[in-house]
C-alpha positions in Angstrom: 48.7 125.6 53.8 51.8 123.9 52.5 54.1 126.4 54.1 52.4 125.7 57.5 52.9 121.9 57.1 56.5 122.5 56.1 57.1 124.7 59.1 55.6 122.1 61.4 57.7 119.3 59.8 60.9 121.4 60.3 60.0 121.9 64.0 59.4 118.1 64.4 62.8 117.4 62.7 64.5 119.9 65.0 63.0 118.4 68.1 64.0 114.8 67.0 67.5 116.0 66.1 67.9 117.7 69.5 66.8 114.5 71.2 69.2 112.4 69.2 72.1 114.8 70.0 71.3 114.7 73.7 71.1 110.9 73.6 74.4 110.6 71.8 76.1 112.9 74.3 74.5 111.0 77.2 75.7 107.6 75.9 79.2 109.0 75.2 79.4 110.6 78.7 78.2 107.3 80.3 80.7 105.3 78.3 83.8 107.4 79.0 83.0 108.0 82.7 81.6 104.6 83.7 82.2 101.8 81.2 85.7 102.8 80.0 86.9 105.8 82.1 89.2 108.1 80.2 89.5 111.2 82.5 90.9 109.7 85.7 94.2 110.9 87.1 96.8 108.1 87.6 98.1 107.8 91.2 101.9 108.3 91.4 103.0 105.0 92.8 106.8 104.7 93.0 108.3 101.8 91.1 109.6 99.2 93.7 113.2 98.2 93.8 114.2 95.1 91.8 117.6 94.8 93.5 118.4 91.2 94.3 115.6 89.9 92.0 117.6 89.0 88.8 120.6 86.8 88.3 123.4 88.1 86.1 122.0 86.2 83.1 118.6 87.9 83.5 116.8 85.0 85.0 114.8 85.4 88.3 116.5 84.3 91.5 114.8 81.3 93.0 114.4 83.0 96.4 112.8 86.1 94.9 109.3 86.7 96.3 106.4 88.8 95.0 105.0 91.1 97.6 102.0 93.4 97.7 104.2 96.3 96.8 105.0 94.8 93.4 101.4 93.9 92.7 100.2 97.4 93.7 102.6 99.0 91.3 101.8 96.6 88.5 98.0 96.8 88.6 98.2 100.6 88.8 100.3 100.6 85.6 97.7 98.3 83.9 95.0 100.8 84.6 93.4 99.5 87.8 93.2 103.1 89.0 90.4 103.7 86.5 88.1 101.3 88.3 85.3 102.7 90.5 82.2 101.7 92.5 79.2 101.0 90.3 76.6 103.9 90.3 74.5 104.1 93.5 76.3 101.1 95.1 79.0 100.8 97.7 80.9 97.9 96.1 84.6 98.5 95.6 86.3 97.0 92.6 88.3 93.9 93.6 91.0 92.0 91.7 92.8 88.8 92.7 96.3 88.4 91.4 97.5 84.8 91.6 101.2 83.8 91.4 101.0 80.4 89.6 104.3 79.0 90.6 104.3 80.0 94.2 100.5 79.7 94.9 100.5 83.2 96.4 97.3 85.2 96.1 97.0 89.0 96.4 93.7 90.8 97.0 93.6 94.2 95.3 90.8 96.7 96.2 90.5 100.0 94.4 89.4 102.7 96.8 89.0 106.2 95.4 91.0 105.1 92.3 93.9 104.0 94.5 94.9 100.3 94.6 95.2 98.8 98.0 96.7 95.3 98.4 96.6 92.6 101.0 97.9 89.0 100.8 95.2 86.4 100.8 92.3 85.0 98.9 88.8 86.5 98.5 85.4 85.2 97.3 84.1 88.7 96.4 86.6 89.5 93.6 85.4 90.7 90.2 88.4 89.6 88.2 91.3 87.2 88.5 94.7 87.6 86.9 97.2 84.7 86.9 100.8 84.7 86.0 104.2 83.4 87.2 106.4 85.5 89.4 108.9 85.8 86.5 106.2 87.6 84.5 105.5 90.0 87.4 109.1 91.0 87.8 109.7 91.2 84.0 106.7 93.5 83.6 107.8 95.7 86.4 111.3 95.9 85.0 110.0 96.9 81.6 110.0 100.5 80.4 106.6 99.8 78.7 104.5 97.8 81.2 101.4 97.8 79.1 103.2 96.7 75.9 105.0 94.0 77.8 101.7 92.9 79.3 100.2 92.6 75.9 103.0 90.4 74.7 102.7 88.2 77.8 98.9 87.9 77.3 99.4 86.9 73.6 102.0 84.3 74.7 99.6 82.8 77.2 101.7 84.0 80.2 98.8 86.0 81.7 95.4 84.6 82.2 92.3 86.7 82.8 89.1 85.3 84.3 86.0 87.3 85.1 84.6 86.1 88.5 81.6 88.5 88.6 78.7 89.1 86.1 79.5 91.2 83.0 77.0 94.0 83.9 78.7 94.6 87.3 82.1 94.5 85.6 81.0 97.0 83.0 79.6 99.4 85.7 82.9 99.3 87.6 85.0 100.2 84.5 86.8 96.9 84.0 86.8 97.3 80.2 89.6 99.8 80.7 91.8 97.2 82.4 91.0 94.5 79.9 91.8 96.9 77.0 95.1 97.8 78.7 96.3 94.2 78.8 94.8 92.8 75.6 94.8 96.0 73.4 91.3 95.0 72.3 92.5 91.6 71.1 89.2 89.9 71.4 90.0 87.0 69.1 92.1 85.1 71.7 89.8 82.2 73.0 91.9 81.3 76.1 89.9 83.2 78.7 87.0 81.6 80.5 84.7 84.6 79.9 85.6 87.4 77.5 85.1 91.0 78.6 84.8 92.5 75.2 81.1 93.1 75.4 81.0 94.9 78.7 79.8 98.2 77.3 77.6 96.8 74.6 76.0 94.3 76.9 75.2 96.9 79.6 73.7 99.4 77.2 71.7 96.6 75.6 70.4 95.7 79.0 69.4 99.3 79.8 67.5 99.5 76.5 65.5 96.3 76.9 65.1 96.4 80.7 67.2 93.3 81.3 69.4 92.4 84.3 
């Protein structure tokens, strides 16, 4: 009698263990393919020429202008290629890059993991990045764009503002971009809305049936 009970208990434990393993695999797969994509090929976007941008002393020439070519290269280096449409929806990821000293605005849409840039504002963007043109050129000139972006962020030279709800941002993979710029530096309180809880918030919402 006891052996039968023990055998039944072992079967139950095996079933529960199998379910837990499948659940962990499912969550991990969802996280690394949707929330923070880790297996996406980076598009080969050629680094734009910086000829005529810098003065001999390293400062930026007053007449230097940021164009979509520079922004496309920069956001690609910062991981924008990892962004994607949310599951079962035809909503492309969209980033605004604002040049603070010139007032220029660039609208970046990620289509099939490839950044496409046009000049102009948009009211459908998910995220807004703001910096001076000097920061843009300095980042592009850097041998380590992500490292330089982190330094600029910590110095307050790059501002990040979420302009869409956190669930949508999480489903489009924005955590990967935020991590790229901030290196998971969640303690900095400058941003209007932190993105650090994208993955946790979305999984929490699934579990409790919230929106």
